[in-house]
C-alpha positions in Angstrom: -20.6 28.3 3.8 -20.8 31.8 2.8 -18.8 32.9 5.7 -16.0 30.8 4.4 -15.9 33.4 1.2 -15.9 36.6 3.1 -14.0 38.4 0.7 -17.1 38.4 -1.8 -19.9 38.3 0.6 -22.7 40.7 -0.3 -26.0 41.3 1.4 -29.8 40.7 0.0 -32.9 42.0 1.7 -34.6 39.4 3.9 -31.2 39.1 5.5 -30.1 36.5 2.8 -26.7 36.8 2.1 -24.8 35.7 -1.1 -20.9 35.5 -2.5 -20.4 37.1 -6.0 -17.6 35.1 -7.6 -16.1 35.6 -11.3 -16.2 32.4 -13.4 -12.2 32.2 -13.4 -12.4 32.3 -9.8 -14.6 29.2 -9.4 -12.4 26.5 -9.3 -10.7 28.3 -6.2 -13.5 29.1 -4.5 -15.1 25.3 -4.7 -12.0 23.9 -3.8 -11.7 26.1 -0.4 -15.3 24.6 0.6 -14.6 21.3 -0.4 -11.2 21.7 1.8 -13.5 22.8 4.7 -15.5 19.8 4.5 -18.6 21.3 2.6 -19.9 19.7 -0.2 -20.7 21.9 -3.4 -23.4 21.2 -5.6 -23.2 23.0 -9.3 -26.3 24.5 -10.9 -26.6 26.0 -14.2 -29.0 28.4 -15.9 -30.6 26.1 -18.8 -32.6 28.7 -20.5 -32.5 32.4 -21.6 -35.0 35.3 -20.1 -36.9 35.6 -23.3 -37.3 31.6 -23.2 -38.6 31.8 -19.8 -40.7 35.0 -20.8 -42.1 32.7 -23.9 -43.3 29.8 -21.4 -44.9 32.6 -19.3 -42.6 32.1 -16.3 -40.8 35.0 -14.5 -37.8 33.1 -13.8 -35.3 31.1 -15.8 -35.2 27.1 -15.2 -31.9 25.6 -13.9 -30.6 22.5 -13.1 -28.3 20.8 -10.9 -25.7 19.1 -12.8 -23.4 17.7 -10.4 -22.2 17.6 -6.7 -18.8 17.8 -5.6 -17.2 16.2 -2.4 -13.5 16.5 -1.4 -13.2 13.0 -1.7 -14.6 13.1 -5.4 -12.3 15.8 -6.5 -9.1 15.8 -8.5 -5.5 15.5 -7.6 -4.9 18.9 -7.5 -1.3 18.5 -6.2 -1.1 16.6 -9.5 -2.3 19.4 -11.5 0.0 21.9 -10.2 2.9 19.3 -11.0 1.8 19.4 -14.7 1.0 22.9 -15.1 4.4 23.7 -14.0 6.2 22.0 -16.4 6.1 24.0 -19.6 6.8 20.7 -21.6 4.1 18.6 -20.7 0.5 18.8 -22.3 -1.7 20.2 -19.6 -5.6 19.9 -20.5 -7.8 22.1 -18.6 -9.6 21.1 -15.6 -13.3 20.2 -16.5 -14.7 21.1 -13.7 -17.8 19.4 -14.6 -18.0 15.8 -14.4 -14.6 14.0 -15.0 -11.4 14.9 -13.6 -12.0 13.7 -10.0 -10.6 11.2 -7.9 -12.4 8.7 -6.2 -11.6 5.7 -4.6 -14.8 4.6 -3.0 -14.4 1.1 -0.5 -17.6 -0.4 0.3 -17.3 -3.5 2.6 -20.2 -5.9 3.5 -19.6 -8.7 6.0 -21.3 -11.7 6.5 -19.9 -15.1 8.8 -20.3 -18.0 6.5 -20.3 -21.6 7.5 -18.2 -24.1 5.9 -21.2 -25.2 3.5 -21.3 -21.7 2.0 -24.2 -20.9 3.5 -24.6 -17.8 5.7 -27.1 -16.6 8.7 -30.1 -14.7 7.6 -29.0 -11.6 9.9 -25.6 -11.7 8.7 -24.3 -11.6 12.5 -23.5 -15.6 13.0 -20.0 -16.2 13.5 -18.4 -19.0 11.2 -17.5 -22.7 12.4 -14.1 -21.9 10.8 -13.7 -18.2 11.9 -13.7 -17.0 8.5 -15.8 -13.7 7.3 -16.4 -12.8 4.0 -16.5 -8.9 2.7 -17.6 -7.9 -0.4 -16.1 -4.2 -1.8 -16.3 -2.1 -4.8 -14.0 0.7 -5.4 -13.6 3.3 -8.4 -11.2 6.2 -10.2 -13.6 8.4 -11.6 -11.4 10.2 -13.5 -10.1 6.9 -15.1 -13.7 5.6 -15.5 -12.4 2.6 -14.2 -14.4 0.3 -11.3 -12.9 -2.6 -9.6 -14.7 -5.1 -7.6 -14.1 -8.5 -5.2 -14.3 -10.3 -2.3 -12.0 -11.1 0.4 -12.1 -13.8 3.2 -10.5 -12.7 6.5 -9.8 -14.0 10.2 -10.3 -12.6 13.4 -7.3 -10.0 13.0 -8.7 -8.3 10.0 -5.6 -8.4 8.2 -7.2 -8.9 4.8 -9.5 -5.9 5.2 -6.4 -3.9 6.3 -4.7 -5.0 3.6 -7.0 -4.1 0.8 -7.5 -0.9 2.7 -3.6 -0.1 2.4 -3.5 -1.3 -1.1 -6.6 0.9 -2.2 -5.9 4.3 0.0 -9.4 5.4 -0.1 -10.3 9.2 0.5 -13.7 8.0 1.8 -14.8 4.6 2.9 -18.5 4.0 2.4 -19.9 0.6 4.4 -23.0 -0.7 5.7 -22.7 -0.9 9.5 -25.7 -3.6 9.7 -24.0 -6.6 10.3 -20.4 -5.3 10.1 -18.3 -6.8 13.5 -16.9 -4.6 15.6 -13.6 -6.0 15.1 -14.2 -4.9 11.5 -15.4 -1.4 12.4 -12.0 -1.3 14.6 -9.9 -2.1 11.6 -11.4 0.6 9.2 -10.9 3.5 12.1 -7.3 2.0 12.6 -6.3 1.9 8.8 -8.3 5.4 8.1 -6.4 7.0 10.2 -3.1 6.1 9.0 -1.2 8.3 6.5 -0.7 12.1 6.4 -4.7 12.6 5.4 -6.9 10.8 7.1 -10.0 8.6 5.2 -13.5 9.7 6.2 -15.5 6.9 7.1 -19.3 6.8 6.3 -21.8 4.3 7.8 -24.4 4.5 5.7 -27.5 3.0 3.6 -28.8 3.4 0.1 -31.7 5.5 -1.0 -32.9 2.5 -2.8 -32.6 0.3 0.3 -31.1 -2.9 0.7 -31.7 -4.7 -2.1 -31.0 -8.5 -3.0 -27.7 -8.9 -5.4 -30.5 -10.0 -8.1 -32.2 -6.9 -7.6 -29.0 -4.8 -8.3 -28.2 -6.5 -11.3 -31.6 -5.9 -12.8 -31.1 -2.0 -11.9 -27.7 -2.2 -13.6 -28.7 -3.8 -16.6 -32.0 -1.8 -17.1 -29.8 1.7 -17.1 -27.1 0.3 -19.4 -24.2 1.2 -17.0 -20.6 -0.2 -17.3 -21.0 0.1 -21.2 -17.4 0.7 -21.6 -16.0 -2.8 -20.2 -14.5 -4.7 -22.7 -16.4 -7.8 -21.1 -19.4 -7.9 -19.7 -19.9 -6.4 -16.2 -22.0 -9.7 -15.1 -19.0 -11.9 -15.9 -16.5 -10.2 -14.1 -19.1 -10.3 -11.2 -19.9 -13.8 -12.1 -16.4 -15.3 -11.7 -16.1 -14.5 -8.1 -17.1 -16.5 -5.1 -19.9 -15.2 -2.6 -20.3 -12.5 -5.6 -23.8 -11.3 -4.1 -21.5 -9.5 -1.5 -19.6 -7.6 -4.1 -22.7 -7.0 -6.3 -24.0 -5.6 -2.9 -21.2 -3.3 -2.6 -21.4 -2.1 -6.1 -25.1 -1.4 -5.5 -24.2 0.8 -2.8 -21.4 2.2 -4.7 -23.6 3.2 -8.0 -26.6 4.5 -5.9 -24.2 7.3 -4.4 -22.0 8.1 -7.8 -26.0 8.5 -9.0 -27.1 10.9 -6.2 -23.9 12.9 -7.2 -25.1 13.4 -11.0 -22.2 11.1 -12.1 -24.2 8.9 -14.4 -21.9 9.3 -17.1 -19.0 7.9 -15.3 -21.4 4.8 -14.7 -22.6 4.6 -18.2 -19.0 4.5 -19.7 -16.9 3.1 -16.8 -14.9 0.0 -17.0 -15.4 -2.3 -14.5 -12.4 -5.0 -13.5 -11.8 -8.1 -11.0 -9.5 -6.8 -7.8 -7.3 -9.5 -6.0 -5.8 -8.3 -3.3 -3.4 -11.3 -3.3 -3.2 -13.5 -6.6 0.5 -15.4 -7.2 2.1 -12.2 -5.5 4.5 -11.6 -2.6 1.9 -11.0 0.2 2.5 -8.4 2.7 -0.6 -7.5 5.2 -1.6 -4.3 5.9 0.2 -4.1 9.3 3.4 -5.3 7.6 3.0 -2.4 5.0 2.7 0.1 8.2 5.8 -1.7 10.1 8.2 -1.4 7.0 7.0 2.0 6.1 5.9 1.5 2.6 3.7 4.2 2.3 3.6 6.1 5.1 6.2 6.7 7.7 5.3 6.0 11.7 6.7 9.6 12.3 4.1 11.9 10.6 2.1 9.7 8.4 3.8 11.3 5.4 6.1 9.8 2.4 9.3 10.9 3.5 11.5 8.0 4.5 9.0 5.3 2.7 10.1 3.0 0.0 7.5 4.2 -2.2 9.2 7.7 -1.9 12.5 5.9 -2.7 11.6 4.1 -5.5 9.5 7.4 -7.1 11.2 8.7 -9.7 8.3 8.6 -12.1 7.6 11.4 -14.7 3.9 10.4 -15.1 0.9 10.5 -12.7 -0.3 7.1 -14.2 3.3 5.7 -13.9 3.3 6.6 -9.9 -0.1 4.8 -9.7 1.4 1.5 -11.2 4.4 1.8 -8.9 2.3 1.8 -6.1 0.1 -1.2 -7.7 3.6 -3.0 -8.2 4.4 -2.3 -4.5 1.4 -3.7 -3.4 1.8 -6.7 -5.4 5.7 -7.9 -5.8 6.0 -11.1 -7.9 6.6 -14.3 -7.2 7.5 -15.7 -10.7 11.1 -16.1 -11.0 10.9 -15.6 -15.4 8.7 -12.3 -14.8 11.2 -10.9 -12.1 14.1 -11.6 -14.2 12.5 -10.0 -17.2 12.0 -7.0 -15.1 15.6 -7.0 -14.1 16.9 -7.4 -17.4 15.1 -4.1 -18.8 16.5 -2.3 -15.8 19.8 -3.3 -15.9 19.6 -2.4 -20.1 18.2 0.9 -19.0 21.4 1.6 -16.4 23.9 0.2 -19.0 22.6 2.8 -21.7 22.2 6.2 -20.6 21.5 7.6 -23.5 18.8 5.5 -24.1 17.6 6.6 -20.7 17.7 10.1 -21.2 15.4 9.8 -24.5 12.9 8.1 -22.7 12.8 11.1 -20.1 12.5 13.6 -22.4 9.2 12.2 -23.7 8.0 10.8 -20.6 8.1 14.5 -19.3 5.9 15.7 -22.1 3.1 12.9 -21.7 -0.2 14.3 -19.9 -2.4 11.8 -18.0 -3.1 9.8 -20.6 -5.2 7.0 -18.7 -7.7 10.2 -17.2 -7.6 11.4 -20.3 -8.6 8.6 -22.1 -11.5 8.0 -19.5 -12.7 11.9 -19.8 -12.9 11.6 -23.6 -15.1 8.4 -23.2 -17.2 10.0 -20.5 -18.2 12.7 -22.8 -20.1 9.9 -25.5 -23.1 10.0 -23.0 -23.3 13.4 -22.2 -23.6 15.3 -25.8 -26.9 16.7 -25.4 -25.4 18.9 -22.7 -23.3 20.6 -25.2 -26.7 21.9 -26.8 -27.9 24.0 -23.9 -27.5 27.7 -23.8 -24.6 29.3 -21.7 -22.8 25.9 -20.2 -22.8 24.4 -23.9 -20.2 26.5 -25.4 -17.7 26.4 -22.3 -18.2 22.6 -22.0 -17.4 21.9 -26.0 -13.9 23.9 -25.8 -13.0 22.0 -22.5 -13.9 18.7 -24.1 -12.1 19.7 -27.9 -9.1 20.7 -25.6 -9.4 17.3 -24.1 -9.8 15.4 -27.0 -6.8 17.4 -28.2 -4.5 16.6 -25.5 -5.1 13.1 -25.9 -4.5 12.4 -29.5 -1.0 14.9 -29.4 -0.4 12.8 -26.1 -0.8 9.4 -27.7 1.4 10.6 -30.6 4.1 11.3 -28.3 3.7 7.9 -26.6 3.4 6.3 -29.9 6.6 7.8 -31.0 8.6 6.6 -27.5 7.5 2.7 -28.1 8.4 3.1 -31.8 11.7 4.1 -30.6 12.0 1.6 -27.9 11.1 -0.9 -30.7 13.9 -0.4 -32.6 16.8 1.4 -30.7 15.7 -0.9 -27.5 16.3 -3.8 -28.9 19.7 -4.6 -26.9 17.7 -4.5 -23.5 16.4 -7.9 -23.3 12.8 -8.7 -22.2 11.7 -5.3 -23.1 9.2 -6.7 -25.7 7.9 -9.0 -23.2 7.3 -6.8 -20.2 6.0 -4.0 -22.7 3.5 -6.3 -23.9 2.6 -3.4 -26.7 0.2 -4.1 -29.6 1.3 -3.7 -33.0 2.6 -0.3 -33.3 2.5 0.7 -37.2 -1.3 -0.3 -37.3 -1.9 2.2 -34.3 0.4 4.7 -36.0 -1.4 5.1 -39.1 -4.9 5.1 -37.3 -3.7 7.6 -35.1 -2.4 9.7 -38.2 -6.0 10.0 -39.4 -7.2 11.5 -36.0 -4.1 14.1 -36.4 -5.2 15.2 -40.1 -8.9 15.4 -38.7 -7.8 17.4 -35.6 -5.5 19.9 -37.5 -8.6 20.2 -40.3 -11.3 20.9 -37.6 -9.7 21.8 -34.8 -6.4 23.6 -35.7 -6.3 25.4 -32.4 -7.6 22.7 -30.0 -6.3 24.5 -26.8 -8.5 27.6 -27.7 -10.9 27.1 -30.6 -13.8 28.7 -31.2 -16.4 26.7 -31.0 -19.6 26.5 -33.4 -22.5 24.4 -33.1 -21.8 22.0 -35.8 -18.2 21.2 -33.7 -20.7 19.0 -31.5 -21.1 16.3 -34.0 -17.6 16.4 -35.5 -16.4 16.1 -32.0 -18.9 13.1 -31.3 -17.6 10.9 -34.5 -14.3 11.8 -33.8 -14.5 10.3 -29.8 -16.5 7.3 -31.3 -13.9 6.2 -33.5 -11.0 7.0 -31.1 -12.8 4.7 -28.5 -13.6 2.3 -30.9 -9.7 1.2 -29.9 -10.4 1.5 -26.3 -8.5 -1.8 -25.5 -5.7 -0.8 -27.9 -5.1 2.7 -26.2 -5.3 1.0 -22.7 -2.7 -1.3 -23.4 -0.6 1.3 -25.0 -0.8 3.4 -22.1 0.0 0.5 -19.7 3.3 -0.1 -21.5 4.0 3.4 -21.1 3.6 3.6 -17.3 5.6 0.0 -17.5 8.6 2.0 -19.3 8.2 4.9 -16.5 8.3 2.8 -13.5 11.4 0.7 -15.1 13.1 4.0 -15.9 12.6 4.8 -12.1 14.0 1.7 -10.6 17.0 2.3 -12.8 17.2 5.7 -11.7 17.0 4.5 -7.8 19.8 2.0 -8.5 22.0 4.7 -10.4 21.7 7.6 -7.8 21.6 5.7 -4.5 24.0 6.3 -1.7 25.7 3.2 -1.5 26.3 -0.2 -3.6 23.1 -1.8 -5.3 23.2 -5.3 -6.9 21.1 -7.8 -9.2 19.5 -9.9 -6.9 19.6 -13.9 -7.7 16.5 -15.5 -7.5 16.1 -19.0 -6.5 12.9 -21.2 -6.5 10.9 -21.3 -3.6 11.7 -24.7 -1.7 7.8 -25.6 -1.6 8.3 -25.9 -5.6 11.5 -28.4 -5.7 10.2 -31.6 -7.2 10.8 -34.9 -5.8 13.7 -35.5 -8.2 15.6 -32.1 -7.0 17.8 -31.8 -3.7 15.7 -29.0 -1.7 18.1 -27.2 0.7 15.5 -25.5 2.4 14.6 -21.6 2.1 17.7 -19.5 1.5 18.6 -15.4 2.0 22.3 -14.7 1.6 23.0 -10.7 1.5 26.4 -9.3 1.7 26.8 -5.6 2.5 23.1 -5.0 3.2 22.3 -1.4 4.1 19.4 0.2 4.8 17.8 1.9 1.3 16.7 5.2 2.8 17.8 5.4 6.3 20.6 7.5 5.5 19.9 9.7 2.6 18.0 12.5 4.8 19.8 12.0 7.8 23.3 12.1 6.9 26.0 9.6 8.3 27.7 6.9 7.0 26.5 3.1 5.6 27.2 0.5 7.8 26.9 -2.6 5.9 26.2 -6.1 7.1 25.8 -9.7 5.9 22.8 -11.6 6.6 22.6 -15.1 6.2 19.9 -17.4 6.5 19.1 -21.1 5.6 20.4 -23.0 2.8 24.3 -23.4 2.0 26.4 -20.2 1.6 29.9 -19.0 1.6 30.4 -19.7 4.8 28.6 -23.3 5.2 25.1 -24.3 6.0 23.6 -21.7 7.7 20.7 -21.7 10.4 17.5 -20.5 9.1 16.8 -18.5 12.1 18.6 -15.5 13.7 18.3 -14.8 17.2 19.1 -11.2 17.7 19.9 -9.4 20.9 21.8 -6.1 21.5 21.0 -2.6 23.4 18.4 -0.4 22.4 19.1 2.3 19.9 22.0 -0.2 18.4 20.0 -0.8 15.3 18.5 -4.2 15.3 15.0 -2.9 14.1 16.8 -1.0 11.4 18.6 -4.5 10.2 16.0 -6.3 10.2 13.4 -4.0 8.6 16.3 -3.6 5.5 16.3 -7.2 5.5 12.4 -7.4 4.4 12.8 -4.5 2.0 15.7 -6.4 0.3 13.1 -9.0 -0.2 10.7 -6.9 -1.5 12.6 -5.0 -3.8 14.3 -8.1 -5.2 10.6 -9.6 -5.9 10.0 -5.9 -7.5 12.3 -6.6 -10.0 14.4 -4.1 -8.6 18.0 -3.8 -7.5 18.9 -4.7 -4.2 21.2 -2.1 -1.5 24.0 -4.6 -0.9 27.0 -6.4 -2.6 25.4 -9.8 -3.4 22.1 -10.9 -2.6 20.8 -14.4 -3.3 17.4 -15.5 -2.2 14.8 -18.0 -2.8 11.1 -16.5 -3.6 9.3 -15.5 -0.2 5.7 -16.4 -0.3 4.6 -14.4 2.8 6.4 -11.6 4.9 5.0 -11.4 8.4 6.3 -8.6 10.3 5.0 -8.1 14.2 7.4 -5.3 16.1 7.1 -4.4 19.6 7.0 -0.9 19.4 3.5 -0.9 17.8 2.3 -2.9 20.6 -1.9 -2.1 20.9 -2.4 -4.4 24.4 -5.6 -2.6 25.2 -7.0 -3.7 21.7 -5.9 -7.4 21.7 -3.9 -6.8 18.5 -0.6 -8.3 19.6 -1.9 -11.6 20.4 -4.0 -11.3 17.2 -0.6 -10.8 14.8 1.4 -13.4 16.7 -1.6 -16.1 15.9 -1.8 -15.1 12.5 2.1 -15.9 12.0 1.7 -19.3 14.0 -1.4 -20.3 11.6 -0.1 -18.9 8.0 3.4 -19.0 8.1 5.1 -21.5 5.7 8.4 -22.7 5.0 9.1 -19.9 2.6 7.8 -17.1 4.5 9.8 -14.3 6.1 9.1 -13.5 9.5 10.3 -10.4 11.8 9.4 -10.6 15.2 10.7 -7.6 17.1 10.6 -7.9 21.2 7.4 -10.4 21.3 6.4 -10.7 24.6 6.8 -6.9 26.1 3.7 -5.2 27.4 3.2 -7.7 30.1 4.8 -9.5 33.4 8.6 -10.7 32.6 7.9 -14.5 32.9 4.7 -14.4 31.1 6.2 -12.4 28.2 9.2 -14.7 28.6 7.3 -17.9 28.3 5.4 -16.3 24.7 8.5 -15.3 23.7 10.2 -19.0 24.3 7.0 -21.4 23.0 6.5 -18.8 19.8 10.3 -19.1 19.0 10.5 -22.9 19.5 7.6 -23.5 17.3 8.3 -21.4 14.1 12.0 -22.8 14.4 11.2 -26.8 14.6 7.7 -27.0 13.4 7.9 -24.3 10.4 11.5 -24.3 10.0 11.3 -20.6 7.9 13.6 -17.9 7.4 13.2 -16.1 11.0 14.6 -13.0 12.5 13.5 -12.9 16.0 15.0 -9.8 18.0 14.9 -9.8 22.1 15.7 -8.4 25.4 14.9 -11.9 26.7 18.8 -12.7 27.0 18.0 -16.3 29.1 16.6 -17.4 25.5 19.9 -17.0 24.3 20.8 -19.5 26.9 18.2 -21.7 26.1 19.1 -21.6 22.2 22.8 -21.3 22.2 23.5 -25.0 21.0 20.2 -25.4 18.7 21.3 -26.4 15.2 18.6 -24.2 13.6 19.3 -20.9 15.6 22.5 -18.4 15.1 22.9 -16.4 17.9 24.0 -12.8 17.1 24.0 -9.3 18.6 24.6 -5.6 17.4 27.6 -4.8 18.7 28.8 -1.6 20.8 31.7 -0.2 23.0 33.1 2.1 25.4 34.8 5.2 25.0 36.6 7.6 27.7 34.0 10.0 28.8 35.1 13.8 29.5 33.4 13.7 33.2 33.0 11.0 35.2 29.3 9.5 35.5 28.0 6.4 37.5 30.0 3.9 35.3 33.1 5.6 36.0 34.7 7.3 32.6 33.2 4.9 29.7 30.8 6.1 26.9 28.4 3.6 25.2 29.2 3.8 21.4 27.0 2.1 18.8 28.8 0.6 15.9 25.5 -0.7 14.3 27.5 -3.7 13.3 26.0 -7.3 13.5 28.5 -9.6 15.4 28.6 -13.6 16.2 27.6 -14.5 19.5 25.0 -13.1 22.1 25.2 -9.7 23.7 26.8 -9.7 26.8 24.5 -7.5 28.5 21.6 -5.2 27.9 23.7 -1.7 28.7 20.3 -0.5 29.5 21.6 2.3 31.9 23.9 3.2 29.4 21.3 3.5 26.6 19.3 5.5 29.1 22.0 8.0 29.5 22.2 8.4 25.5 18.6 8.6 25.5 18.8 12.0 27.5 17.8 10.6 30.8 19.2 12.9 33.6 22.5 11.3 34.5 21.6 11.4 38.6 18.4 9.5 38.1 20.3 6.9 35.9 23.1 6.6 38.8 20.2 6.4 41.4 19.2 3.2 39.1 22.3 2.1 38.9 22.5 2.0 42.6 19.1 0.3 43.1 20.2 -2.5 40.3 23.3 -3.3 42.1 21.5 -3.5 45.5 18.9 -5.9 43.8 21.6 -7.9 42.5 23.3 -7.9 46.0 20.2 -8.9 47.8 18.7 -11.8 45.3 22.5 -13.1 45.4 22.2 -13.5 49.3 19.1 -14.8 49.6 20.1 -17.5 47.4 23.0 -18.1 49.1 21.0 -18.3 52.6 18.6 -20.9 50.7 21.2 -22.8 49.6 22.7 -22.6 53.1 19.5 -23.8 54.9 19.6 -26.6 52.0 15.7 -25.4 51.2 13.9 -23.4 48.8 12.3 -20.0 49.6 8.3 -20.2 49.2 8.2 -19.0 46.0 10.1 -21.7 44.2 8.9 -24.2 46.6 5.4 -23.5 45.0 6.9 -23.1 41.5 8.4 -26.7 41.7 5.3 -28.2 42.8 3.8 -26.7 40.0 6.1 -27.9 37.5 6.2 -31.4 38.7 2.7 -31.9 38.5 2.0 -30.2 34.9 5.5 -32.3 33.8 3.9 -35.2 34.7 0.4 -34.8 33.1 2.3 -33.4 29.9 4.0 -36.9 29.7 1.1 -38.5 28.3 0.9 -35.6 25.6 2.5 -36.1 22.4 3.3 -32.2 22.0 5.9 -31.3 24.5 5.5 -27.6 23.7 3.9 -27.1 26.9 5.9 -28.6 29.4 9.0 -26.9 27.9 7.5 -23.8 28.0 6.9 -24.4 31.8 10.2 -25.6 32.5 11.7 -22.2 30.8 10.3 -20.7 33.8 12.0 -22.6 36.4 15.3 -21.8 34.5 
């Protein structure tokens, strides 16, 4: 590692090397080593030379205070943003324990039987194909732990969803009993994004203990003392909680080895639910819709998160991500958010005041966690050499917390008085009684002014240790109330971000109208089925960075619209590069935005609540890994009438006939058995003939036209122009050769392909005419006919005619 710091390299005797770095340069040196994959431990001198001599030693004693890894360090980019804003309160980085960010996910799998028992070795397969995973992760800087269990199918969709939601820096997992499919899912989702996640199969130093023994160890060491409720009650509310306790035990063991016992002692543990009363989007859907990372370089550019992120605080951005992962399904809660967003749009003066206050706020959530963690390590402040430095940092952190809370409380008081015209604001913020907290906070400001008047650069003394400890204890007595205040400020930041997004967009934005889900309609109400009616829809962030003009489209699925009762299924055709995928993604994003409580990029949006969004895109086929069929199977098994399903190019990647049969069977099943809102894009033009008269299917295509070309080509003087406009009816042809020319294929190659296509068409026509003239079929057609007659006869006794219809479609 010393070779990585060559500018400070010196040599000692016996060929030993050392690096001399000033105290001010330690942070940069540590970051340089961490970025290269090294782990760094920090040793501190704990006595003077005279003290060592007095006890008869020739060397002073040292102590390993903590270990650092890249996964446990703070978000440096966020720190740079905070320091670059002169108005923002910026506490120093506490390089000892607390300002570091760690999301640590540990999953333990066990296949369970229906009765709930499991095989001793954890390698059995359940009768219903369900696996159970226990997990735990932590944000060390905020002193918050989360724990839970998930139930997953063979495609590991829930596991992928968890990893996309949490976005861990490192995944520590027990390889024993972990299925190969689950390990594939870990590798797949770990590689998504601009910075990959480190995978670490491991075994704890304490061995694989039973859940009861892990509980005993946690209780005996007094961990999770910062929880508002008993940690065992949080864990006890989980089914199969032994798995989550085992995951928590592995996490505790690892943090102990990193000398982060203060985090464990003062941490707050909470339950985490991947899906709970929210619009469900699995991991693959989050990838397909480019919610958090784009599909080009894995960065934030061109993502929904980037589009909505106008937050001014770090904690606001974290809440924004949480909201995006869990869109609402409760119409009242959605409308409460929309009321606040609408009020902020109509009150630009109040919005400016909010922005001014938010810009000055530090990261209160992590500051509160850092201050809480200092309670368990006051003895460290009495050590020579390092005690004074630590005390100065903690005084500064405490002062920043008090000043930041004052700014936040002043903002909430303004909103309480001036924001009365904003409907539902108090319901969304759910803030505690402000007056009592303001009086309580004033006492601490007085104490800070008396004891630490210049908290940013206070000249500390020994008596400050006890003073600071008492003040911190008093502040943390109202930890629950402060957490509610911080959460309210985060909500203000996110809703303000929604309002800015709606006000500064490059196209029209409208407030969505939400209707109850069709499944929630009572017996005494008339259900018109699921509904999606969007007028003037445009993709929210497909235009901004690339320029160009907006091409709005109308999307009607189900219910009764202004144009009459509409089918629930859109069968979409059109040439490649014609805008099919962009339109379908925009429709799904509109549903997500509506249920987030955000304005939608359109003129009118009326939507019945969506319970699940399924997406399956042909461009992301992973045929060799078997994921193509697994994703489709998940749609068929779990889609309901209230779901929104996007299937793009289903059946590609295999033979034409097999792919067509799969597409036909899946389309018919979803149309006739599920009747959900379905967006089905395909290049199988025969499907449009099969469903042209189906009452539940609407045929449309992305329009294009030809214009004269300057130079002649294989198709005469015409050039293909994409209009990106949704038009009624099936696309007359695929325009494959024209698209190839637009995509940059050399004209001579396309012209050769055109000639080959024409020869093939002539040959097929001649063969059919010849067979028709001889009144006989070709050998291939004869074998097909025999098979179809046999199978259709066998299917006459079956109640389900999907199989026979699928085979018959091959004949046509």
